[in-house]
C-alpha positions as CSV (number, residue, x, y, z in Angstrom):
1,M,84.8,32.2,97.1
2,G,88.5,31.7,96.7
3,F,91.7,33.6,96.4
4,S,95.3,32.6,96.0
5,F,98.5,34.4,96.9
6,I,101.8,33.7,95.3
7,I,104.7,35.2,97.2
8,T,108.0,35.5,95.4
9,A,111.2,37.2,96.4
10,L,114.8,37.7,95.3
11,L,117.5,40.1,96.4
12,A,116.9,43.4,94.5
13,W,119.3,44.8,92.0
14,T,122.2,46.7,93.4
15,T,120.6,50.0,92.3
16,S,117.8,49.3,94.8
17,L,120.2,49.0,97.8
18,I,120.6,52.7,98.1
19,V,120.0,53.7,101.7
20,A,117.0,56.2,101.8
21,A,118.1,59.4,103.4
22,P,117.5,63.2,102.9
23,L,119.9,65.0,100.6
24,E,122.0,67.8,101.9
25,H,120.6,71.2,100.9
26,S,124.0,72.4,99.8
27,K,123.8,70.1,96.8
28,R,120.7,71.9,95.4
29,Q,119.8,75.2,93.8
30,S,116.9,76.8,95.5
31,C,113.6,77.2,93.5
32,A,110.5,78.8,95.0
33,N,107.2,77.0,94.8
34,G,104.5,79.3,93.2
35,P,101.6,79.3,90.7
36,T,103.9,78.9,87.7
37,T,106.6,76.8,89.5
38,R,104.7,74.1,91.3
39,N,107.4,71.6,90.4
40,C,109.8,73.4,92.7
41,W,110.2,73.0,96.5
42,G,113.1,75.1,97.7
43,D,116.3,73.0,97.4
44,F,114.2,70.1,96.2
45,S,111.7,69.5,93.3
46,I,109.2,67.1,91.8
47,D,112.2,65.3,90.2
48,D,113.3,64.1,93.7
49,D,112.2,60.5,94.3
50,V,110.5,60.3,97.7
51,T,111.5,56.7,97.9
52,F,115.0,57.8,98.5
53,T,115.0,61.5,99.0
54,W,113.3,64.1,101.2
55,P,114.1,67.4,103.0
56,D,115.0,67.6,106.6
57,T,113.3,70.8,107.7
58,G,113.9,70.4,111.4
59,V,110.3,71.6,112.0
60,T,108.0,69.5,114.2
61,R,104.2,69.9,113.6
62,S,102.4,68.9,116.9
63,Y,98.8,67.9,117.3
64,S,96.7,66.9,120.3
65,F,93.7,64.6,119.7
66,D,91.1,63.9,122.3
67,I,89.0,60.9,121.2
68,G,85.5,60.9,122.6
69,L,81.8,60.6,121.9
70,A,79.8,63.5,120.4
71,T,76.3,63.9,119.3
72,L,76.5,65.3,115.8
73,A,74.2,65.6,112.7
74,P,76.2,65.5,109.5
75,D,73.1,65.2,107.3
76,G,70.6,66.7,109.8
77,V,69.9,63.4,111.6
78,E,71.5,63.2,115.1
79,K,73.8,60.4,115.9
80,V,76.3,59.6,118.7
81,M,79.6,59.5,116.9
82,M,83.2,58.8,117.8
83,A,85.0,62.1,117.1
84,V,88.4,63.8,117.3
85,N,88.3,66.9,119.4
86,G,84.5,66.8,119.2
87,Q,84.3,67.3,115.4
88,Y,83.7,65.3,112.3
89,P,85.7,65.1,110.2
90,G,88.5,65.5,112.6
91,P,91.0,68.4,112.3
92,T,93.4,68.4,109.4
93,I,97.0,67.2,110.0
94,E,99.0,69.6,107.9
95,A,102.7,69.7,107.3
96,N,105.4,70.4,104.8
97,W,107.4,67.7,103.0
98,G,110.3,66.8,105.4
99,D,108.7,68.0,108.6
100,N,108.4,65.9,111.7
101,I,104.9,65.1,112.8
102,Q,103.9,64.4,116.4
103,V,100.3,63.5,117.3
104,E,99.3,62.9,120.9
105,V,96.2,60.8,121.2
106,C,94.2,60.7,124.4
107,N,91.3,58.3,124.8
108,S,88.1,59.7,126.4
109,L,85.9,56.9,125.1
110,P,84.1,55.4,128.1
111,E,84.2,51.7,127.1
112,N,86.5,51.3,124.1
113,G,90.2,51.3,123.2
114,T,91.4,53.2,120.2
115,S,94.4,54.0,117.9
116,I,95.2,56.3,115.0
117,H,96.6,55.0,111.7
118,F,98.1,57.5,109.2
119,H,96.9,56.0,106.0
120,G,99.6,55.6,103.3
121,V,102.4,57.0,105.3
122,R,105.5,54.9,104.6
123,H,106.8,55.1,108.2
124,L,110.3,54.2,107.1
125,N,112.0,52.9,110.2
126,T,109.1,54.1,112.3
127,N,106.9,51.0,112.4
128,H,105.9,52.0,115.9
129,A,103.9,54.9,114.6
130,D,101.7,52.9,112.2
131,G,98.8,52.7,114.7
132,A,97.7,49.2,113.7
133,V,96.2,47.4,116.7
134,S,97.4,43.9,117.1
135,Q,100.4,44.6,114.8
136,T,102.4,47.5,116.3
137,E,100.5,48.3,119.5
138,C,97.8,47.5,121.9
139,P,94.7,49.8,121.9
140,I,95.0,53.0,123.9
141,A,92.9,52.4,127.0
142,P,90.3,54.8,128.2
143,G,92.0,57.5,130.2
144,D,95.4,56.8,128.6
145,C,97.4,58.8,126.1
146,H,100.0,57.8,123.5
147,T,102.1,59.9,121.1
148,Y,103.0,59.0,117.5
149,H,106.2,60.4,116.0
150,F,107.2,60.2,112.3
151,K,108.7,62.1,109.4
152,A,106.8,63.3,106.3
153,T,109.1,61.6,103.8
154,Q,106.3,61.7,101.2
155,H,104.1,64.6,100.0
156,G,100.5,64.7,98.9
157,S,97.1,64.0,100.4
158,S,95.7,61.3,102.7
159,W,93.7,60.7,105.9
160,Y,94.1,59.3,109.3
161,H,91.6,57.0,111.0
162,S,91.2,54.6,113.9
163,H,92.6,51.1,113.3
164,Y,90.6,49.6,116.1
165,S,87.7,47.5,115.0
166,L,85.0,49.5,113.0
167,Q,85.5,52.8,114.8
168,Y,86.3,55.0,111.7
169,G,82.8,54.1,110.3
170,D,81.4,56.0,113.3
171,G,83.4,59.1,112.6
172,L,86.9,58.6,114.0
173,L,88.9,60.0,111.0
174,G,90.2,63.2,109.4
175,P,92.2,64.6,106.5
176,M,96.0,64.8,106.2
177,V,97.9,67.1,103.8
178,I,101.7,67.0,103.3
179,H,102.5,70.1,101.1
180,G,105.1,69.6,98.4
181,P,105.7,69.9,94.7
182,T,103.2,68.8,92.0
183,T,103.5,67.7,88.4
184,A,101.4,70.6,87.0
185,N,100.7,74.2,87.9
186,W,97.8,75.5,89.9
187,D,96.8,78.8,91.6
188,I,94.6,78.0,94.6
189,D,94.6,75.0,97.0
190,L,91.0,74.2,98.0
191,G,92.2,71.5,100.4
192,P,90.8,68.0,101.0
193,L,87.4,66.7,99.9
194,L,86.5,63.6,101.9
195,I,83.8,61.4,100.3
196,T,82.2,58.6,102.3
197,D,79.2,56.4,102.6
198,Y,77.3,57.0,105.9
199,Y,75.1,55.2,108.4
200,H,72.6,56.6,110.9
201,E,73.0,53.6,113.3
202,S,76.2,52.8,115.0
203,V,78.4,50.6,112.9
204,F,78.9,48.3,115.9
205,D,75.1,47.8,116.1
206,L,75.0,47.2,112.4
207,A,77.7,44.6,112.6
208,E,75.5,42.6,114.9
209,Q,72.6,42.4,112.5
210,P,72.1,38.8,111.3
211,L,72.9,39.3,107.6
212,T,76.2,41.1,108.5
213,R,77.1,39.0,111.6
214,I,76.3,35.6,110.2
215,I,76.6,35.8,106.4
216,G,79.0,38.7,106.1
217,I,76.8,41.0,103.9
218,P,77.6,44.7,104.6
219,P,74.7,46.8,105.8
220,I,73.0,49.3,103.5
221,A,74.3,52.8,103.8
222,V,71.6,55.4,104.2
223,N,73.5,58.4,102.8
224,G,76.8,59.7,101.6
225,L,78.8,62.8,102.8
226,M,81.2,65.2,101.3
227,N,83.5,66.8,103.9
228,G,81.1,65.6,106.5
229,K,77.9,67.2,105.0
230,N,74.9,66.3,102.9
231,E,71.2,66.7,102.9
232,Y,68.8,63.8,103.7
233,L,65.3,62.7,102.8
234,T,63.9,64.2,105.9
235,G,64.9,67.7,104.7
236,G,67.7,68.4,107.1
237,G,71.4,68.9,106.7
238,S,73.3,71.0,104.2
239,R,75.8,70.7,101.3
240,A,79.5,71.3,101.4
241,E,80.4,74.2,99.2
242,F,83.6,75.3,97.3
243,T,84.4,78.6,95.7
244,F,86.1,78.8,92.3
245,T,87.9,82.0,91.2
246,P,87.2,82.7,87.5
247,G,90.2,81.9,85.3
248,K,92.2,80.3,88.1
249,K,93.3,76.6,88.5
250,H,92.2,74.9,91.7
251,L,93.9,72.0,93.4
252,L,91.4,69.6,95.1
253,R,92.5,66.7,97.2
254,L,90.0,63.8,96.8
255,V,89.9,61.1,99.5
256,N,87.5,58.1,99.8
257,T,87.1,57.6,103.5
258,G,84.2,55.2,103.2
259,S,83.4,51.8,104.6
260,E,82.4,50.1,101.3
261,M,81.6,52.3,98.3
262,I,83.6,52.9,95.2
263,F,82.6,56.5,94.1
264,R,82.8,58.2,90.7
265,F,83.6,61.8,91.3
266,A,83.0,64.7,88.9
267,V,82.2,68.4,88.8
268,D,79.5,69.3,86.3
269,Q,80.8,70.9,83.0
270,H,84.5,70.9,84.3
271,H,87.4,68.8,83.3
272,M,90.0,67.6,85.8
273,T,93.7,67.1,85.5
274,V,94.9,64.3,87.7
275,V,98.4,64.9,89.1
276,A,98.8,62.4,92.0
277,M,97.5,59.0,93.1
278,D,97.8,58.3,96.8
279,F,101.3,59.7,97.7
280,I,102.7,59.1,94.2
281,P,103.1,62.1,91.7
282,I,102.0,61.0,88.2
283,Q,102.2,62.2,84.7
284,P,99.2,64.5,84.4
285,Y,96.1,63.3,82.5
286,E,92.7,64.9,81.9
287,T,89.4,63.3,82.6
288,K,85.7,64.2,83.2
289,S,85.2,61.8,86.1
290,L,87.4,59.7,88.4
291,L,86.8,56.3,90.1
292,I,87.9,56.3,93.7
293,A,87.9,53.1,95.9
294,V,88.0,53.1,99.7
295,G,91.3,54.4,101.0
296,Q,92.4,55.8,97.6
297,R,93.3,59.5,97.0
298,Y,93.7,61.6,93.9
299,D,95.0,65.2,93.6
300,V,93.2,67.0,90.8
301,I,93.4,70.4,89.2
302,I,90.2,72.0,88.0
303,E,90.3,75.3,85.9
304,A,87.4,77.7,86.5
305,N,86.7,78.3,82.9
306,Q,82.9,78.0,82.9
307,S,80.2,80.6,83.3
308,P,80.2,82.4,86.7
309,N,76.5,83.0,86.4
310,I,75.4,79.6,87.6
311,S,76.6,77.2,90.3
312,Y,77.7,73.5,89.7
313,W,77.2,70.2,91.3
314,A,80.2,68.2,92.5
315,L,79.0,64.6,92.5
316,G,80.1,61.4,94.3
317,V,78.2,58.6,92.6
318,P,78.3,55.2,94.2
319,M,79.1,52.3,91.8
320,T,76.2,50.0,92.5
321,T,77.6,47.4,90.1
322,C,79.9,46.6,93.0
323,F,76.8,45.1,94.7
324,A,76.9,47.9,97.3
325,V,73.7,49.8,98.0
326,N,73.2,53.4,99.1
327,L,69.8,54.9,99.7
328,M,71.0,58.4,98.5
329,S,73.0,57.1,95.5
330,T,71.7,59.9,93.2
331,D,72.1,62.7,95.7
332,I,75.6,62.7,97.2
333,R,76.6,66.1,96.2
334,A,78.5,69.3,97.1
335,I,78.1,72.7,95.5
336,V,80.7,74.7,93.5
337,R,80.0,78.5,93.2
338,Y,82.1,81.0,91.3
339,D,83.4,84.1,93.1
340,S,81.3,86.9,91.7
341,D,80.1,90.4,92.4
342,T,76.6,89.0,92.1
343,P,76.8,85.6,93.9
344,V,74.6,82.8,92.7
345,T,72.4,81.2,95.4
346,G,70.2,78.2,95.5
347,D,70.8,74.7,94.0
348,P,72.8,74.4,90.8
349,S,71.2,74.1,87.4
350,S,74.3,72.6,85.8
351,T,74.5,69.7,83.4
352,S,76.1,66.5,84.6
353,W,78.6,64.4,82.6
354,L,77.4,61.0,81.5
355,M,78.9,58.6,84.1
356,L,78.9,54.9,83.7
357,D,78.2,52.7,86.7
358,T,81.4,50.6,86.6
359,C,82.9,48.5,89.3
360,A,86.5,49.2,88.4
361,D,89.6,51.1,89.1
362,E,91.1,53.9,87.0
363,D,92.7,52.6,83.8
364,L,96.3,51.6,84.5
365,S,97.5,53.3,81.3
366,N,96.6,56.6,82.9
367,L,98.4,56.0,86.2
368,V,101.9,56.6,85.1
369,P,104.3,57.6,87.9
370,Y,106.2,60.8,87.2
371,I,109.4,59.0,88.4
372,P,109.6,55.5,86.9
373,H,110.8,52.5,88.9
374,S,111.9,49.1,87.6
375,V,110.9,46.0,89.5
376,G,113.5,43.3,90.0
377,P,113.0,39.5,89.2
378,S,111.8,36.9,91.6
379,S,112.6,33.2,92.2
380,L,110.9,32.0,95.4
381,T,107.2,31.0,94.9
382,Q,104.8,30.1,97.7
383,N,101.0,29.6,97.4
384,F,98.4,30.7,99.8
385,D,94.6,30.2,99.6
386,A,91.9,32.5,101.0
387,V,88.3,31.6,101.3
388,L,85.0,32.8,102.7
389,L,83.8,30.0,104.9
390,P,81.9,29.3,108.2
391,S,84.2,29.7,111.2
392,S,83.9,27.1,113.9
393,G,85.4,29.6,116.4
394,D,82.7,32.2,115.7
395,S,79.5,30.2,115.9
396,Y,80.0,29.1,112.3
397,A,79.4,32.6,111.0
398,V,80.9,33.2,107.5
399,R,84.4,34.8,107.8
400,W,87.2,35.6,105.4
401,R,90.3,33.5,105.6
402,V,93.3,34.9,103.7
403,G,96.5,32.9,103.5
404,G,95.7,30.6,106.5
405,S,93.3,28.3,108.3
406,E,91.7,31.0,110.4
407,P,90.2,34.5,109.7
408,Y,92.3,37.4,110.8
409,R,90.8,37.9,114.3
410,P,93.9,38.4,116.5
411,P,94.1,39.3,120.2
412,K,94.7,43.0,120.9
413,D,96.8,42.6,124.0
414,N,99.9,41.0,122.5
415,P,100.8,42.7,119.2
416,V,103.0,41.1,116.6
417,V,106.1,43.2,117.2
418,K,106.0,42.6,120.9
419,Q,106.0,38.8,120.3
420,V,108.8,39.0,117.7
421,I,110.9,41.1,120.0
422,D,110.3,38.9,123.0
423,T,111.1,35.6,121.3
424,A,113.5,36.8,118.6
425,A,111.5,34.8,116.2
426,V,108.1,34.6,114.4
427,N,106.0,32.1,116.4
428,L,102.5,33.6,115.8
429,T,99.2,31.7,116.0
430,A,97.0,31.2,112.9
431,V,94.6,34.0,113.8
432,F,97.4,36.5,112.9
433,N,97.6,35.1,109.4
434,P,101.3,35.6,109.5
435,L,103.6,35.7,106.5
436,D,107.2,35.4,107.7
437,L,109.6,37.4,105.5
438,T,112.3,37.7,108.2
439,S,114.7,35.4,106.3
440,L,114.8,37.5,103.2
441,A,117.7,39.8,102.6
442,P,117.0,43.6,102.8
443,S,115.4,45.0,99.6
444,S,114.3,41.7,98.3
445,W,111.3,41.7,95.9
446,V,108.1,40.1,97.0
447,Y,105.3,39.4,94.5
448,L,101.7,38.9,95.6
449,I,99.2,37.4,93.2
450,V,95.6,37.8,94.4
451,E,92.6,36.2,92.7
452,S,88.9,36.5,93.1
453,L,86.3,34.8,90.9
454,V,83.3,36.4,92.6
455,P,81.6,39.8,91.7
456,L,83.0,41.7,94.6
457,P,85.9,44.2,94.5
458,H,88.5,44.5,97.3
459,P,90.5,47.7,97.7
460,L,93.8,46.2,99.0
461,H,95.9,48.4,101.3
462,L,99.4,47.6,102.3
463,H,100.9,49.4,105.3
464,G,104.5,50.7,105.2
465,H,104.9,50.4,101.4
466,D,103.8,51.4,98.0
467,M,102.7,48.4,95.9
468,Y,103.7,48.0,92.3
469,I,100.8,46.8,90.1
470,L,102.4,44.4,87.6
471,A,99.2,43.1,86.1
472,R,95.5,42.8,86.5
473,G,92.8,41.2,84.5
474,T,89.5,39.2,84.5
475,G,89.1,35.5,85.0
476,P,91.6,33.3,86.8
477,Y,95.3,34.1,86.9
478,V,97.3,32.0,84.4
479,E,101.0,32.6,84.6
480,L,101.8,31.6,81.0
481,L,99.2,34.0,79.7
482,T,100.0,37.0,81.9
483,N,102.6,39.6,81.0
484,L,104.1,41.4,84.0
485,E,104.9,45.1,83.6
486,L,108.2,45.4,85.3
487,E,109.3,48.7,83.8
488,S,107.6,51.7,85.3
489,P,104.4,50.0,86.6
490,P,101.9,52.1,88.6
491,R,102.6,52.1,92.3
492,R,100.4,53.2,95.2
493,D,99.4,52.0,98.7
494,T,95.8,51.2,97.9
495,F,94.7,49.3,94.8
496,N,91.4,47.7,93.8
497,L,91.3,43.9,93.2
498,P,88.7,43.7,90.4
499,Q,85.6,41.7,90.4
500,N,86.0,38.2,88.9
501,G,89.7,38.8,88.4
502,Y,93.2,39.0,89.7
503,V,96.0,41.5,90.4
504,V,99.7,40.9,90.6
505,L,101.4,43.2,93.2
506,A,105.1,43.7,94.2
507,F,106.9,45.4,97.0
508,Q,110.4,45.5,98.5
509,T,111.5,44.4,102.0
510,D,113.1,47.7,102.9
511,N,111.1,48.7,106.0
512,P,111.6,46.4,109.1
513,G,108.4,45.8,111.2
514,S,105.1,44.2,111.1
515,W,102.8,45.5,108.3
516,L,99.2,44.7,107.6
517,L,97.8,43.9,104.2
518,H,94.1,44.1,104.2
519,C,90.9,44.8,102.3
520,H,89.8,48.4,103.1
521,I,86.1,47.6,102.9
522,Q,86.0,47.7,106.7
523,W,83.2,45.1,106.9
524,H,85.6,42.6,105.1
525,L,88.5,43.5,107.4
526,H,86.2,43.1,110.4
527,E,85.4,39.6,109.1
528,G,89.0,38.6,108.8
529,F,90.3,39.8,105.4
530,A,94.0,40.5,106.3
531,L,97.5,39.2,106.5
532,S,100.4,40.1,108.8
533,L,103.6,40.6,106.9
534,I,106.7,40.4,109.2
535,E,109.6,42.1,107.5
536,G,113.3,42.4,108.5
537,T,115.1,40.2,111.1
538,P,113.9,40.3,114.7
539,N,117.1,42.3,115.5
540,A,116.2,44.8,112.8
541,I,112.7,45.2,114.2
542,Q,114.1,45.6,117.7
543,G,116.4,48.3,116.3
544,V,113.5,50.2,114.9
545,Y,111.7,50.3,118.3
546,G,114.9,50.8,120.4
547,S,114.5,51.1,124.1
548,G,112.1,54.1,124.2
549,E,109.4,53.0,121.7
550,D,109.6,49.5,123.1
551,A,109.0,50.7,126.6
552,E,106.1,52.9,125.4
553,M,104.5,49.9,123.6
554,R,104.7,47.9,126.7
555,R,103.3,50.7,128.9
556,V,100.3,51.1,126.5
557,C,99.7,47.3,126.6
558,Q,99.9,47.1,130.3
559,N,97.3,49.8,130.7
560,W,95.1,48.1,128.1
561,G,95.3,44.9,130.1
562,L,94.3,46.7,133.2
563,S,91.2,48.1,131.4
564,G,89.5,44.8,131.2
565,L,88.2,45.6,127.7
566,E,90.1,42.9,125.7
567,G,86.9,41.0,125.0
568,R,85.1,44.0,123.4
569,H,84.9,44.3,119.6
C-alpha cells in the first residue's frame, strides 16, 4: 500500500496578506436574522468571509466538563463508557459567531489521561486550544484540570472529542453549534444529529485483538447510533426522534462522529437542501441523500411537505463498499414524526429512496463555496512516501507510515510546540512524522498530493485550516494529466481520499503552531496515519503561546509526568 505527498509552497498573492480581524460594527448596517432573512446576522451577514471577518461580541460562553467513566446503554446493551458529565453524547457547546468560548476540562478517569479537540475550529493564533496530544499539549492527568480558550471566528456545526488515543470511540465526544447566517432560509433549528458506528466492547480491548493489533484490520461494529440511540438485535434500546411542523423548513446539523464508517443519510420521501459543509457556507443544492465521511458535517434544510398522517424513517446507511462492516447496517435509523392533533405512534411505514452503496464523497460540482477563493501558484516541490508495513519497533505489527520512516506514534510527555519553543528550531524525531514549514513566509501556499492505490478510503482532517480541494480522481496521480481547479475550489477541514485514487489539497501558512494532518478513521490514526505540520517561525509560535499559555502547557505536562501513565495507550 503506498501513498505519496508532494508539498509545494510560494508566497501568496498580496490579496492574501490581509490580516484577519473582526470588522468594526460602525461600518455595517444592522439586519436581524429571522425565518426570511437567514442571510443576516446583525451588523454582519453571509457575505462576510469568515477567513478574514467576524464579529467581536464580547460574550464568553463557559462550560465545565468532567471526564469520567459511566455505565450507559445507548442501544439497550450496558457498557462502561468514557463520558462528559456522565452523559453520551456529551453536552452541546453552543455559541454565537464572534463569541469567546471557554471550556474547563477536569479528568476523573482513574487510569487514563485525556484532552478535548474542537473539530474543525480554525484556532487562529490560539494553537494552544487545539487539544491535540503530542502536538500542542500533554494529556490532562487524572485529578488535573485544564481550560481551553478560543474565539468562534467561524459559524456552523461540528463536534468536540478526545484526541487521546482511541477514547472518543468509547463515548468521549459531543456536538458543537456556532450560530450564524446561512445561505438559505429556514424556520426551525432542530439541532445536531450525530451519526456513528458503535461497539459493545471497549475500543481499547478491540485494539488488542490480533487482526487489529497485528494486521491493522478495524474491528466489526455491532451497531450504529443516531444522537446516541438505536435499537439492537436483543430488543433493547430506543430510536432518536425528531418532530417536523407541517409547512415549515427545518435546519438539521449532520455530523459523522464515527470511528470508520462512511454513511449515506436520508429522510424517507423528503428532499434536503444542503447549505454548509463543515464550517463553510455553500451555494445551496438539493439532494435526496448525502454521503458523510468520518469527521464531516453538513447543514441541511428539510421542508415538512409530506403527509402528517404517517411517520418517516431517517436513515444512516453504512457504505459497505468501503470494506467496513456493521452488523446493523440496514437498521441504523431515527424517526421523524409530524406535529399533529392526532400524533402517529409506532414504527414508520414510509418508503425509502433508492440509495446506492458507494464508497465516495459528495460530488465536487455540488460543493461550491458561497464565497469563492482563488489559490495561488506554487514552486517548491518535495516528495514524501507513506506505506503500510511491519514496524520493527512494534513487534513487526503492520503500521501506517506517512511521510517518514516511522509510523506516527509520538511520546505524549514532550509535545511538538514545547520542543520548538525550547530549542527555537524543529529537531523532532521520526516518530512525529514532522513536516517543517517554518522557513516559509507567512501566507505561503502549500500543496499536498495524496495517492492511494488500494480500495480503502481515508477521510483526511487538517487541524487549524480549511483545505482547498484542487483535484481528485481514480488511479495514480499524473501531473501532466491533472488539471488543478485554482478558482473557487471546494474548501473544508475534512475531505475523503477516494479508494484507488488521489486528491490534491492546498492550504496557506497563516496560522502559527503545530497542526496535525491525519486520517479520521481512528483505527488508522492509532496505527500511525498522521503528519505533524510545524508552521510559522519558532518566534511566531512562541508569540502565540505567550507566557501564560506556555506556563499552563508546562504545568499540565509536569502533572502528566508525575502520573506515571506515559506508557499507557
